[in-house]
PLY file of the C-alpha trace (Angstrom):
ply
format ascii 1.0
element vertex 295
property float x
property float y
property float z
element edge 294
property int vertex1
property int vertex2
end_header
-1.25 -12.64 37.04
-2.52 -13.30 33.48
-6.08 -12.59 34.66
-5.18 -9.32 36.41
-3.33 -8.30 33.24
-6.25 -9.09 31.01
-8.43 -6.75 33.10
-5.85 -4.12 32.50
-5.69 -4.98 28.81
-9.44 -4.62 28.29
-9.44 -1.33 30.13
-6.48 -0.25 27.98
-8.46 -1.14 24.78
-11.37 1.03 25.97
-9.35 4.24 26.37
-7.15 6.15 24.06
-4.43 7.94 26.00
-0.87 6.86 25.41
0.86 4.27 27.63
4.58 4.26 28.38
6.58 0.97 28.06
10.02 1.33 29.69
13.06 -0.53 28.42
15.16 -2.61 30.86
17.94 -4.38 28.98
20.12 -6.94 30.87
23.41 -6.55 29.04
25.78 -9.13 30.46
25.42 -12.22 32.65
28.07 -11.09 35.15
26.12 -7.95 35.79
22.98 -9.84 36.26
24.20 -12.31 38.86
24.81 -9.67 41.46
22.32 -7.05 40.36
18.85 -8.73 40.25
17.84 -6.60 43.21
19.03 -3.47 41.50
17.18 -4.34 38.35
13.92 -4.89 40.37
14.49 -1.49 42.07
15.08 0.15 38.79
11.89 -1.34 37.35
9.82 -0.19 40.37
11.20 3.38 39.89
10.11 3.26 36.25
6.57 2.57 37.30
6.78 5.31 39.85
7.88 7.67 37.08
4.88 6.70 34.98
5.60 3.48 33.08
2.60 1.31 32.46
4.69 -1.68 31.29
8.28 -2.71 31.95
9.94 -4.34 29.00
12.74 -6.83 29.98
15.18 -8.06 27.31
18.42 -9.90 27.34
19.66 -9.41 23.78
20.69 -6.21 21.97
18.78 -5.47 18.79
20.81 -2.32 17.76
21.95 -2.27 14.18
24.87 -4.74 13.69
24.30 -6.48 17.02
25.33 -10.09 17.21
22.98 -12.92 18.38
22.96 -14.09 22.00
22.53 -17.80 22.38
19.36 -19.23 24.00
20.87 -20.31 27.31
22.48 -17.00 28.02
19.35 -15.06 27.05
17.34 -17.25 29.47
19.91 -16.62 32.26
19.78 -12.92 31.59
16.12 -12.47 31.77
14.13 -15.14 33.60
15.67 -14.48 37.17
14.78 -10.72 36.72
11.27 -11.54 35.56
10.73 -13.98 38.43
12.25 -11.53 41.05
10.19 -8.61 39.79
6.95 -10.45 39.71
7.62 -11.85 43.26
8.37 -8.42 44.69
5.82 -6.34 42.61
2.76 -8.36 41.74
0.94 -5.41 40.15
3.62 -4.40 37.64
2.84 -5.21 34.00
5.94 -7.11 32.62
6.89 -7.50 28.85
9.54 -9.94 27.73
11.49 -8.64 24.79
12.54 -11.79 22.82
12.65 -13.33 19.37
12.58 -16.82 20.78
9.56 -18.87 21.69
11.31 -20.78 24.45
12.27 -17.61 26.14
8.79 -16.27 25.74
7.30 -19.28 27.27
9.74 -19.42 30.15
9.19 -15.72 30.92
5.38 -15.99 30.91
5.78 -18.97 33.28
8.04 -16.82 35.51
5.47 -14.04 35.63
5.69 -11.88 32.51
2.39 -10.69 30.96
3.25 -9.72 27.38
5.60 -10.99 24.61
7.44 -8.34 22.65
8.95 -9.81 19.45
11.05 -7.42 17.29
11.03 -10.03 14.56
7.32 -10.23 14.18
7.49 -14.01 14.36
9.98 -14.37 11.48
12.94 -15.44 13.64
11.34 -18.34 15.41
8.71 -20.37 13.47
7.24 -21.59 16.79
6.59 -18.02 18.20
3.03 -17.58 16.94
1.80 -20.94 18.08
3.57 -20.62 21.44
2.04 -17.24 22.20
-1.36 -18.52 21.03
-1.18 -21.37 23.46
-0.23 -18.92 26.25
-3.06 -16.63 25.29
-1.24 -13.42 26.29
-0.86 -10.14 24.38
1.80 -10.09 21.68
3.70 -7.11 20.25
4.41 -7.80 16.68
7.10 -5.48 15.17
8.16 -4.99 11.50
11.70 -5.90 10.65
13.55 -7.28 7.70
16.62 -9.37 8.16
18.19 -9.62 11.63
19.79 -6.87 13.78
23.09 -7.73 12.16
21.90 -7.45 8.66
18.74 -5.31 8.73
20.34 -2.00 7.55
20.91 -3.74 4.16
17.13 -3.85 3.68
16.05 -0.28 3.96
14.65 0.26 0.39
10.99 -0.26 -0.16
8.97 -0.49 -3.38
7.97 2.81 -4.85
9.63 4.46 -1.70
6.32 3.93 0.12
7.59 2.65 3.38
4.34 3.39 5.29
2.23 1.30 3.00
4.72 -1.59 2.82
5.21 -1.79 6.55
1.45 -1.50 7.30
0.69 -4.15 4.67
3.41 -6.53 5.89
2.12 -6.27 9.54
-1.42 -7.00 8.40
-0.31 -10.00 6.55
1.79 -11.25 9.52
-1.14 -10.65 11.74
-3.47 -12.76 9.62
-0.96 -15.59 9.50
-0.69 -15.50 13.27
-4.50 -15.44 13.64
-5.56 -17.88 10.91
-2.70 -20.38 11.03
-1.63 -20.34 14.72
-4.85 -19.19 16.47
-3.25 -16.01 17.95
-6.35 -13.78 18.09
-6.07 -10.33 16.57
-7.44 -8.76 19.77
-4.25 -9.95 21.47
-2.00 -8.36 18.92
-0.23 -4.97 19.20
1.46 -3.78 16.04
4.72 -1.84 15.92
6.20 -0.41 12.68
9.75 -0.95 13.93
11.35 2.55 13.92
15.13 2.02 13.27
14.74 -1.62 12.04
15.48 -1.94 8.39
14.45 1.80 7.92
16.71 4.60 6.73
16.31 8.20 7.95
13.54 9.09 5.45
11.74 5.82 6.22
11.85 6.48 9.93
10.56 10.04 9.48
7.77 8.94 7.23
6.54 6.31 9.59
6.56 8.78 12.48
4.80 11.49 10.47
2.03 9.17 9.29
1.87 6.96 12.46
-1.50 8.23 13.70
-2.90 8.87 10.14
-2.09 6.81 7.10
-0.28 3.97 8.92
-3.19 3.37 11.36
-5.80 3.61 8.60
-3.85 0.99 6.48
-4.03 -1.51 9.29
-7.74 -1.78 8.61
-8.58 -2.89 12.16
-8.55 -1.07 15.46
-5.33 -2.70 16.62
-3.43 -1.15 19.54
-0.25 0.18 18.17
3.16 0.80 19.52
6.04 3.10 18.47
9.57 3.12 19.73
11.76 6.10 18.53
13.46 6.53 21.87
17.11 7.62 21.46
17.32 5.97 18.03
20.11 6.72 15.55
17.97 8.81 13.33
17.67 11.35 16.08
21.42 11.49 16.33
21.64 11.95 12.56
19.29 14.87 12.62
20.77 16.60 15.72
24.42 15.60 15.54
24.15 14.06 19.12
26.34 10.95 19.25
25.49 10.05 22.87
22.15 8.12 22.81
21.40 9.10 26.46
21.42 12.74 25.42
18.64 12.25 22.78
15.65 12.59 25.03
14.56 15.99 23.68
14.62 14.63 20.15
12.75 11.52 21.41
10.04 13.70 22.91
9.66 15.47 19.53
9.33 12.22 17.69
6.81 10.88 20.11
4.67 14.05 19.98
4.75 14.00 16.17
3.78 10.29 16.07
0.73 10.83 18.42
-0.51 14.12 16.80
-3.86 13.30 15.33
-5.16 15.52 12.47
-8.78 16.71 12.86
-11.24 14.60 10.91
-13.43 16.08 8.29
-16.65 15.16 10.10
-15.45 16.77 13.33
-15.28 13.34 15.11
-11.85 12.71 16.59
-10.88 9.03 16.54
-8.47 8.17 19.24
-7.29 4.62 19.75
-4.82 2.84 22.13
-1.20 3.69 21.61
1.96 2.56 23.51
5.20 4.50 23.43
8.43 2.60 24.18
10.90 4.95 25.97
13.96 5.18 28.14
13.20 8.39 30.02
9.74 7.67 31.41
9.04 10.83 33.50
10.00 13.33 30.74
8.42 11.64 27.79
5.18 10.92 29.75
4.77 14.72 30.34
5.02 15.20 26.57
2.56 12.33 26.04
0.07 13.76 28.44
0.32 17.24 26.87
-0.26 15.92 23.25
-3.12 13.78 24.42
-4.78 16.88 25.88
-4.22 18.77 22.63
-5.72 15.84 20.63
-8.82 15.87 22.78
-9.37 19.61 22.50
-12.31 20.91 20.45
0 1
1 2
2 3
3 4
4 5
5 6
6 7
7 8
8 9
9 10
10 11
11 12
12 13
13 14
14 15
15 16
16 17
17 18
18 19
19 20
20 21
21 22
22 23
23 24
24 25
25 26
26 27
27 28
28 29
29 30
30 31
31 32
32 33
33 34
34 35
35 36
36 37
37 38
38 39
39 40
40 41
41 42
42 43
43 44
44 45
45 46
46 47
47 48
48 49
49 50
50 51
51 52
52 53
53 54
54 55
55 56
56 57
57 58
58 59
59 60
60 61
61 62
62 63
63 64
64 65
65 66
66 67
67 68
68 69
69 70
70 71
71 72
72 73
73 74
74 75
75 76
76 77
77 78
78 79
79 80
80 81
81 82
82 83
83 84
84 85
85 86
86 87
87 88
88 89
89 90
90 91
91 92
92 93
93 94
94 95
95 96
96 97
97 98
98 99
99 100
100 101
101 102
102 103
103 104
104 105
105 106
106 107
107 108
108 109
109 110
110 111
111 112
112 113
113 114
114 115
115 116
116 117
117 118
118 119
119 120
120 121
121 122
122 123
123 124
124 125
125 126
126 127
127 128
128 129
129 130
130 131
131 132
132 133
133 134
134 135
135 136
136 137
137 138
138 139
139 140
140 141
141 142
142 143
143 144
144 145
145 146
146 147
147 148
148 149
149 150
150 151
151 152
152 153
153 154
154 155
155 156
156 157
157 158
158 159
159 160
160 161
161 162
162 163
163 164
164 165
165 166
166 167
167 168
168 169
169 170
170 171
171 172
172 173
173 174
174 175
175 176
176 177
177 178
178 179
179 180
180 181
181 182
182 183
183 184
184 185
185 186
186 187
187 188
188 189
189 190
190 191
191 192
192 193
193 194
194 195
195 196
196 197
197 198
198 199
199 200
200 201
201 202
202 203
203 204
204 205
205 206
206 207
207 208
208 209
209 210
210 211
211 212
212 213
213 214
214 215
215 216
216 217
217 218
218 219
219 220
220 221
221 222
222 223
223 224
224 225
225 226
226 227
227 228
228 229
229 230
230 231
231 232
232 233
233 234
234 235
235 236
236 237
237 238
238 239
239 240
240 241
241 242
242 243
243 244
244 245
245 246
246 247
247 248
248 249
249 250
250 251
251 252
252 253
253 254
254 255
255 256
256 257
257 258
258 259
259 260
260 261
261 262
262 263
263 264
264 265
265 266
266 267
267 268
268 269
269 270
270 271
271 272
272 273
273 274
274 275
275 276
276 277
277 278
278 279
279 280
280 281
281 282
282 283
283 284
284 285
285 286
286 287
287 288
288 289
289 290
290 291
291 292
292 293
293 294
């Protein structure tokens, strides 16, 4: 499966249109024990709706969330990964975890990508583990932990875009030079909603395809995940996260809108959008991609 995914990944790197990564969170062990089949069915429907990658996680990372212990996270996620891979060999699976042991077990069970919201800061073994696995790695920017991160929303000179991009570049070099995790296997994520206040989230979205990408210095694939986040509720007054899909579409379109270059050459590079509502957001992404390509 790693080989088949690498073919996908090289093809992905050659084109520019946005890819959808769908979230599948396993909330409680009791639900999982009798619902592996349902989770697999849901994942297959996500792909039918247009998801390129299915992201499976067993730990909530919302603001204030408490940590899940290692054994419970393994029990929540690995049976789902194994069953999904067995039933659907062509689906690209991402494991959403901060732990190297979970990442290693998930890749062994059939996952293709490691998605780490801590950017390697939670588990000192994460970079070396992913390097040894030689699979793509999503490196997200976050300060603190889900429980404490909202205490760390202030950035020097209020330049959150510069700080986040610079931090990701530094972490990327550590992963590459000290652990051997090649930069061409890294996908960078500014971490919308993670140690960011309202203004920080809006700035990162506004400058995602411009200043943020330019500051990364290399043509990394990049990922953004504004889906149903609290900042949308703050703007719209919508308290139910599942009712924030219209706000999500607007945030995704704004993030992917590419300003025309002065020389008339439009640079478009690989982008992944992490969403809940695949079908609706994919339509928005296809539309903005067509607009970006227009003369």
